[in-house]
TORNU-293760 format. One line per 2 residues: number of its first residue (from 1); their letters; for each residue x, z, y of C-alpha. Coordinates in steps of 0.1 Angstrom, whole numbers. Each point is the difference from the previous one (the first is absolute). Layout:
N
NUM = a = X/Z/Y ~ ...
This chain:
198
1 = mg = 659/1177/1199 ~ 33/19/-16
3 = tv = 29/-23/-15 ~ 4/-25/-29
5 = tl = 29/-12/-21 ~ 4/-38/1
7 = gv = 19/-24/-18 ~ 2/-36/1
9 = si = 13/-25/-29 ~ 3/-31/-14
11 = av = -22/4/-37 ~ 18/-9/-36
13 = pe = -30/-20/-14 ~ -13/3/-33
15 = py = 14/-4/-28 ~ 30/14/14
17 = gs = -11/30/18 ~ -23/16/-25
19 = ql = 33/-7/-27 ~ 23/19/24
21 = qe = -24/24/10 ~ -5/16/-36
23 = lr = 35/-6/-8 ~ 9/21/31
25 = ag = -26/22/-15 ~ 18/2/-37
27 = fg = 36/5/18 ~ -18/36/8
29 = da = -8/-7/39 ~ -34/19/5
31 = aa = -3/-15/34 ~ -4/-36/-17
33 = hg = -35/0/-4 ~ -10/7/37
35 = ip = 25/-24/15 ~ -7/-40/-3
37 = th = 29/-19/-9 ~ 15/-17/34
39 = vt = 27/-7/22 ~ -1/16/31
41 = lv = -2/-7/33 ~ -7/32/19
43 = pp = 8/33/-21 ~ -26/31/0
45 = te = -8/5/34 ~ -22/25/21
47 = vd = -23/-13/28 ~ -29/15/18
49 = ad = -30/-15/-14 ~ -15/-13/35
51 = rl = 32/-23/-1 ~ -12/-18/-31
53 = pq = -22/-29/16 ~ 34/-8/25
55 = ir = 22/0/-35 ~ -26/-21/-18
57 = ah = -1/-23/29 ~ 38/-3/0
59 = la = 3/-8/-37 ~ -25/-27/4
61 = ev = 21/-14/27 ~ 30/-4/-17
63 = aa = -15/-11/-38 ~ -21/-30/25
65 = af = 38/-11/14 ~ 15/4/-34
67 = ra = 4/-23/-30 ~ 3/6/-39
69 = fg = 34/-2/-19 ~ 14/5/-36
71 = mr = 2/33/-15 ~ 24/3/-29
73 = la = 10/31/-17 ~ 26/5/-26
75 = gt = 21/28/-14 ~ 6/35/10
77 = gt = 17/19/27 ~ 4/36/11
79 = fr = 4/20/34 ~ 13/29/-24
81 = pl = 22/25/12 ~ -14/-8/32
83 = sp = -37/0/-7 ~ -13/5/-37
85 = vv = -20/-34/-4 ~ 2/-29/-21
87 = fv = -10/-32/5 ~ -10/-37/-7
89 = qv = 22/-22/22 ~ -16/-26/26
91 = ve = 27/-31/-8 ~ -24/-21/22
93 = ga = -24/9/32 ~ 25/25/7
95 = ag = 6/-18/36 ~ -39/-6/5
97 = ct = -7/36/-6 ~ 22/13/24
99 = rl = -8/-25/26 ~ -35/17/-8
101 = qg = 7/32/2 ~ 21/-5/32
103 = rv = -34/-11/15 ~ -24/22/-14
105 = rd = 23/30/12 ~ 9/-17/35
107 = pe = 8/25/20 ~ -25/-12/30
109 = gp = -28/4/-28 ~ -17/29/-9
111 = ls = 16/5/-34 ~ 36/4/14
113 = re = 21/23/-16 ~ 34/7/-13
115 = la = 11/-1/-35 ~ 19/28/-24
117 = fp = 20/-31/-14 ~ 13/-35/10
119 = yh = -32/-31/-15 ~ 0/-4/-36
121 = ph = -27/-23/-12 ~ -3/16/-38
123 = vt = -30/8/-26 ~ 2/39/-6
125 = va = 2/7/-43 ~ 12/34/2
127 = hg = -1/25/25 ~ 13/38/0
129 = is = 1/4/-43 ~ 27/12/-20
131 = ee = 35/-17/-2 ~ -7/-15/-35
133 = am = -39/-14/11 ~ 13/-13/28
135 = dl = 33/-19/-24 ~ -28/-9/-17
137 = af = -18/-20/24 ~ 31/-15/8
139 = tt = 7/-13/-38 ~ -35/-16/-7
141 = la = -7/-11/29 ~ 33/-24/4
143 = ey = -15/-29/-10 ~ -27/3/14
145 = aa = -13/-32/26 ~ -31/-9/17
147 = ew = -8/-30/24 ~ -33/-7/25
149 = vc = -6/-10/37 ~ -9/26/23
151 = eg = -27/-5/21 ~ -8/32/20
153 = fa = 3/35/-3 ~ -18/32/-2
155 = ly = -10/30/22 ~ 0/32/-20
157 = eq = -8/39/10 ~ 12/29/-26
159 = gs = -32/23/-5 ~ 9/37/-5
161 = dg = -2/-5/-38 ~ 33/-18/4
163 = vw = -13/-31/-8 ~ 4/-34/20
165 = rk = -31/-22/8 ~ -6/-34/17
167 = lr = -16/3/32 ~ 5/-33/10
169 = ey = 17/-39/-15 ~ 14/-19/27
171 = pf = 2/-37/-15 ~ 30/-20/24
173 = gt = -10/-35/20 ~ 12/-23/-19
175 = gp = 1/-2/-39 ~ 27/-18/-14
177 = tg = -12/-35/-4 ~ -7/1/38
179 = vp = -35/7/-4 ~ -17/33/21
181 = aq = -3/28/-22 ~ -34/12/-7
183 = ls = -10/31/17 ~ -2/28/-33
185 = sp = -36/25/5 ~ 15/37/10
187 = ad = -16/12/-30 ~ 20/-22/-20
189 = ts = 21/20/-21 ~ 18/-31/-20
191 = ae = 40/0/1 ~ -11/-36/-2
193 = at = -13/0/30 ~ 28/-1/17
195 = vr = 30/-16/-30 ~ -5/-24/-22
197 = ps = 24/-4/-37 ~ 21/-33/0
């Protein structure tokens, strides 16, 4: 069946997602329109296509046992010079993201993998562009802020065209009020199905 390249992430909801994606494109990052704005849980990972059912089952199990948590973005950071990335900082919700990615990458699970760098939740707004453009991204978004309640995550596949497309959303088992989260249709591609601006 061949292999597929998968990623797992928390979508940044509207209007924030589109705002940051357009800004990223404006800084000259050609990949911007192929990458929905997100917080990574599992970076691009190549797997055998026949493992997809097992991976989907694992993600559903993780999501069902997890609770919604608050997310807040504020200001910018960078991984330079180690990595050519400028990002918006996750100042609230980082602990939730870290716990969640640990469960998704469970060493006993189908998405177990080593990371090149220690896990650090963030929202990339510039990657691999000129230093001047990276500096512009860093200063332009220095006062940026956004806030929402994270109620789930999604599985994405990277196409041969380099574009990341959502395969399925995984809502958490319990919403912020303790009410069971509604299950969204696999065909639903709205980021608001898993996250809601506060």
